[in-house]
C-alpha positions, 0 to 999 in steps of 0.5 A: 378342162376344169381345174383339179381340186388340188389346183383350186386349193393351191390358188392364193385368195382372191385379191378382191377380198381385202382384209378390211372387207373380212374384218368389217363383217359383223361378228355376233359371238356369244354376246355375254358381257364380262369384266376383265380385272387384274390385281395391279389394275385400279379399274376393270376392262369391259369385254364381250365373250365371243367364243370358247374352246376347251381350255380357252375363252375368246374375248372382244375388248376396247383396249389391248392387254399384254400377253402373259397378264394374269387376269380374272374374268367376271361373268355376272356373279361368276368368275374364273382366273386365266392368262392372256395367251395373246391379244391382237387388233380386230377391226376397231377392237382387240381379240384376246384369248384367255386360258381357262384355268380350271385345273381342279377336279370338275367331276366331268365323267360319265354319271347318271343324269338327275332330273331338275327344273331350273330357269336359265339363259342360253347364249350361242353364236347361232342365235340372235339374242340370248334365249330363256330356257330351263335346265331339265337334267344334269350329269357329271358330263352334260346338261339337258335343256329345254328352249323355244328354238333349235340349236345347231349340233356342235355349236358352242353354247353358254348356259347361265343359271343362278348358281353358275355358267356352263360352257359346252357344245350342243350334242343333240337337239330335237323338237319335243312339241310344237315350239319346244326343243330339247338339247343336250350339252356336253360340258367343257367348263363350269364357271362357278359363282363367286360369292365375294363378287356377288356380295360386292355387287350387291353392296355396290347396288345398295350404296348406289340406291342410298346415294340416289335417295339421299340426293333426292331428299336433299334436293327436296328440302326447303331453301336454307336447309343444309 
């Protein structure tokens, strides 16, 4: 007689499946590069956004951060403050869960949609690499995007535009024409552009170019020049 379903559920995991085997499986994640900073640190810590849930973002780090540490997570020119909820080893790296402190009024309520046409990039666990897409409509609770490949319903997605990064869940996705799909995204969080961070990055890039140019000019001078 085959075992009953409740007997199967009560059985412990197979001894052949070791924790090391589970941890060795590749974790694709959202593949969004980030930088974690804190006011007491001299340097930021590089990270990769793996996933998120409402109120929480999951990062993969090379170093461990103590729980309770107040940090700022930078995503390109956008940033948000949060707190390390916990950080534990994951293979050769560390998985950190960071609270998403967007307690200000986000306006995420049912409102009419407004047509737009904005270039963006879509990051999702369900795709191998970020996809170029277009935001075609916006409302207080969601986005409509157009992209070249379908996305699974209820999959997490990050949509990065010039102004901000929207984190949400795919609510629907359908093919509108051959090789073109329309997806609806229900918003969870919006990471706003950090103007101070954008200026700092632009200034740093300008300084690096100037230093490189001066270095080349000095190397090209005849011998005996100072």
